[in-house]
N, C-alpha and C positions, 0 to 999 in steps of 0.2 A: 504452379505458382501458389505459394501459401499466402494467406492473408496477413497483413501487418497488424500486430497487436501492440498498441501504444501503452506502455506502463510508466507510471509516475512513482518514483522511489523517494520517499520523504524521510530523512533521518539526519540528525545533526552530526553524526559520526561519518566522516568520509569513508573510513574503513568498512563500516557496516553497509553503507550504500553500495560500495564496490562488491562486497560479499553477496548481497542480495541480487545485484545486477548480474554477477557471474552466474548465479543459479538461473535467473530469468532468461539470460541469453542462450542457455542450453535448450530452451524451448523454441522450436522453429517459428520464425516470424515475429518474435518479440523485440521491440525497440524500446530502450529505456531513456527516460529523462530524469535528471536528479533535481532534488530540492533540499535545501539545508535546514529547513524548519517548516512548521505549518503555514506561516505567513507566505514564505517563498512558494510553497506547494499550492496554496490557494491562488496566488498570482499566476502561476504557470497553468493552473486549471482554467482560469478565465481567458488565457491566451490561446489555448489549444484544445484538442479533443483527445481524451484518454479512454482506454478500454478497461483500465485496471489501476488501482491506487494501493501502494504498500506504504504504511506509515508506522513510525515509532510513536510512543505516547509522550515521553519526557523530552521536550525540546524547548529552546528559548523562543521568545516572541509569541508563538502560538503553538500550544501542544497538540498532540494527535487527536485527542477527544474533541477539541474545538474544531479542528479541521474536519473530522467526520461529520460533526453537526452542521457545519457550513456546506459541505458537499451534499448532504441529504436534503438541505433546504433549497439548493440551487436546482434550477430546472435542467440544465444541460447534462449534469453528471449524477442526477438523483439515483439512477439505477446501476451505476458503475460498481462492480465488486470492490470492496475495501478490505485489505488484509492488514491487520495490526501485527507488528513484530516488535516485541518489547521485553524488557527485563521484569516488568510487573507481572508476577505470577499469582497474585491474590485473586480468589474467585470474584470478589467485589469489583475489581478492575475489569476482569473479563466480562462480567455481566453488564457493567456500565457501558463498555465499548460496544457490545452486541446490541444493547438497548438503543444506543444512539444510531446504530445502523451498520456497524462493521459486519462483514460477511464471514470473516474467519479471524481467529486470535491465536497467534503463535508466540511462544515464550523463548527468548534468547537464552543460551546459544541455540540456534536452529540449523539443522543440516540442510544443505542445498537441495537434497532429494525431497525433503518435507515441503520446502517452499515450492518446488516444481510441481509436486503432486497436488498441493493445495490450489495453486493457480490453475493447473489443468482441470481440476474438478470444478472450480468456479466458472471457468470459461468454456466448460464442456468440450475440452480438447482430448484427442486420443492419447 
């Protein structure tokens, strides 16, 4: 019996959420929950327990950087790995996200294998 890994996928693009979830569901035990922006993601985080968060940066209502900041201040999810998956490729954006507490930073378009390898590394899975 493999342990269940709860992942929260936050992106305003349904196609991108589906693509990320497709990659994640190829890892044994991963169960995904979707959120359509940072505000929706934060709401879902307060309602449940997650082992991993994957977020875009550019979203309406609350962007991914604000979401990362909120997660790192909250007690329940302070240590949860956060993977940023974004079109923002500038070094300054990467540095800002990592400084706020992101665990990894991937630039779109991103291959499913890269998402899987990043997540496995962060969660120390084989």
